[in-house]
C-alpha positions in Angstrom: -10.2 3.7 17.4 -8.8 6.4 15.1 -9.1 4.2 12.0 -12.3 2.3 13.0 -15.6 3.1 11.3 -17.4 2.6 14.5 -21.2 2.0 14.3 -21.4 2.3 10.5 -23.0 -1.1 10.2 -25.9 0.2 12.2 -26.0 3.7 10.7 -26.5 2.1 7.3 -28.7 -0.8 8.3 -31.7 0.8 6.6 -30.3 -0.6 3.4 -31.6 -4.1 4.3 -35.2 -2.8 4.9 -34.9 -1.0 1.5 -34.1 -4.3 -0.3 -30.4 -4.0 -0.4 -27.6 -6.3 0.8 -25.5 -5.1 3.8 -21.9 -6.2 3.0 -19.8 -5.7 6.1 -16.0 -6.0 6.5 -15.5 -7.3 10.1 -11.7 -7.4 9.8 -9.6 -4.4 10.7 -8.1 -2.4 7.9 -4.8 -2.9 9.7 -5.0 -6.5 8.5 -6.2 -5.6 4.9 -8.0 -2.7 3.3 -10.5 -4.0 0.7 -11.0 -0.6 -0.9 -7.4 -0.1 -2.1 -6.2 -1.2 -5.5 -4.6 -4.6 -5.1 -1.2 -3.6 -6.4 0.8 -0.8 -4.7 1.8 0.7 -8.1 -1.8 1.7 -8.8 -2.7 2.6 -5.2 -1.9 6.3 -4.3 -2.0 5.6 -0.5 0.7 2.9 -0.8 3.3 5.7 -0.7 2.2 6.3 2.9 2.3 2.7 3.7 -1.5 2.3 3.5 -2.1 0.2 0.4 -4.1 -3.0 0.4 -1.9 -4.3 3.1 -0.8 -1.6 5.5 2.8 -1.3 6.6 2.4 1.9 8.6 -0.2 3.2 11.1 -2.2 6.4 10.7 0.7 8.2 12.6 3.3 6.9 10.2 4.7 4.3 12.6 5.9 0.9 11.4 3.0 -1.5 11.6 4.6 -4.8 10.7 8.0 -6.4 11.5 10.9 -5.3 9.4 11.2 -8.7 7.7 7.6 -8.6 6.4 8.2 -10.0 2.9 6.4 -10.0 -0.4 5.4 -13.6 0.4 3.8 -12.4 3.7 1.9 -9.8 1.8 0.7 -12.3 -0.8 -0.6 -14.6 2.0 -2.6 -11.7 3.5 -4.0 -10.9 0.0 -4.9 -14.6 -0.6 -6.5 -15.1 2.8 -8.5 -11.8 3.1 -8.4 -9.3 0.2 -9.0 -11.6 -2.7 -11.9 -13.6 -1.2 -13.6 -10.3 -0.1 -13.2 -8.8 -3.5 -14.5 -11.9 -5.2 -17.6 -12.1 -3.0 -18.5 -8.5 -3.5 -17.9 -8.7 -7.3 -20.2 -11.8 -7.4 -22.9 -9.8 -5.5 -22.7 -7.0 -8.0 -22.8 -9.4 -10.9 -25.9 -11.1 -9.4 -27.6 -7.7 -8.9 -26.9 -6.7 -12.5 -28.4 -9.9 -13.8 -31.6 -9.6 -11.8 -32.1 -5.8 -12.1 -30.0 -4.7 -15.0 -28.3 -2.1 -12.8 -26.5 -1.9 -9.4 -26.1 0.9 -6.9 -23.3 0.6 -4.3 -23.5 2.8 -1.2 -20.1 2.7 0.3 -20.5 3.6 4.0 -17.7 5.1 6.1 -16.9 7.6 8.8 -14.1 10.0 9.4 -12.7 11.9 12.4 -13.4 15.6 13.0 -9.7 16.3 13.4 -7.5 15.3 10.4 -5.4 12.2 11.0 -1.6 12.7 10.6 -1.6 11.2 7.1 -4.3 13.5 5.9 -4.2 17.0 4.5 -4.5 19.2 7.7 -6.3 21.9 5.6 -9.0 19.5 4.2 -12.6 20.5 4.6 -14.5 18.4 7.2 -18.3 18.6 6.4 -20.8 16.7 8.3 -21.4 14.4 5.3 -18.9 13.8 2.5 -20.1 12.3 -0.7 -17.3 10.6 -2.6 -17.4 9.2 -6.1 -15.6 8.4 -9.3 -17.0 10.5 -12.1 -17.7 7.5 -14.3 -19.9 5.8 -11.7 -21.4 9.0 -10.1 -25.2 9.2 -9.5 -25.2 12.8 -10.9 -29.0 13.1 -11.1 -29.4 12.5 -7.4 -26.9 14.9 -5.9 -29.2 17.9 -5.6 -31.9 15.9 -3.8 -29.7 14.2 -1.3 -27.8 17.5 -0.6 -31.2 19.2 0.0 -32.0 16.4 2.5 -28.8 17.1 4.4 -29.4 20.9 4.3 -33.0 20.5 5.6 -31.7 18.5 8.5 -29.0 21.1 9.3 -26.1 18.9 8.1 -23.5 20.3 5.9 -22.3 18.2 2.9 -19.4 18.2 0.5 -18.0 16.3 -2.4 -14.8 14.3 -2.5 -13.2 16.0 0.5 -11.7 15.0 2.8 -12.0 11.6 1.0 -12.7 10.9 -2.6 -13.9 8.0 -4.8 -16.2 5.1 -4.0 -15.8 1.3 -4.2 -16.4 -0.5 -7.5 -15.2 -4.0 -8.2 -12.3 -3.9 -10.6 -14.2 -6.0 -13.1 -16.6 -3.1 -13.6 -14.5 -0.1 -12.6 -14.8 2.6 -15.3 -16.1 -0.1 -17.6 -19.8 -0.6 -16.7 -21.9 2.6 -16.4 -24.8 0.6 -15.0 -22.9 0.2 -11.8 -23.3 3.4 -9.8 -21.3 3.9 -6.6 -21.5 6.6 -3.9 -19.3 6.8 -0.8 -21.1 8.3 2.1 -18.6 9.4 4.8 -20.1 10.6 8.1 -18.1 12.9 10.3 -17.9 11.1 13.6 -18.6 14.1 15.7 -22.2 14.1 14.4 -23.0 10.8 16.1 -20.4 9.8 18.7 -18.0 11.0 21.4 -14.7 10.7 19.6 -12.7 10.5 22.8 -14.7 7.7 24.4 -16.0 5.9 21.3 -19.6 6.0 22.7 -22.7 7.1 20.9 -23.7 10.8 21.4 -27.2 12.2 21.9 -27.2 13.1 18.2 -26.8 9.5 17.1 -30.4 8.7 16.3 -30.7 12.0 14.4 -27.7 11.2 12.2 -28.9 7.6 11.6 -32.3 8.9 10.6 -30.6 11.3 8.1 -28.6 8.5 6.5 -31.8 6.4 6.3 -33.6 9.3 4.6 -30.7 9.8 2.1 -30.8 6.0 1.2 -34.6 6.1 0.8 -34.2 9.0 -1.7 -31.5 7.1 -3.6 -33.7 3.9 -3.8 -36.8 5.9 -4.8 -35.1 7.1 -8.0 -33.5 3.9 -9.1 
């Protein structure tokens, strides 16, 4: 449960009503993590055993058998990572052809208490906006931050997590592709001990819907 983005498919479901495509990964990141760089040399988290194919858990324990080979990793990449990346890339390409631009909202959640692999001194705002400067929707930050503030939610930038998903074909190459990661602190919508929704769940979901409406209104 520590590594599961519980309920985020529902928290971001307003995207469909707003005309977007909800692209959901239903496979555990302990099988593959689609938001890592495919090669460990380019992926900063690979040093912690958390590249595209994890070899360690969030606590640093060995995840896979000792004889997990490069061929085993390649099979995971071919079966899961590569098809996912290709499908999302094709969706972005289709959107660019139809609209001339594309905005990716990368929905996640994070625990209130830092996981063992994280910086224990990291800031833990209610909402974290992550982005790569090349793809950042800079003109919209003030408005979406004001939405959070008016609803009594604190927000921050690129901490505790930074960056936002962009298919490699367009990463730091196509400025018409904008991407914003929205990380929701789990304590704002669920009981982190039991994994159940809290009384604040609907309030947090409404906030995320309002943020997405604002983003769509300025596209």
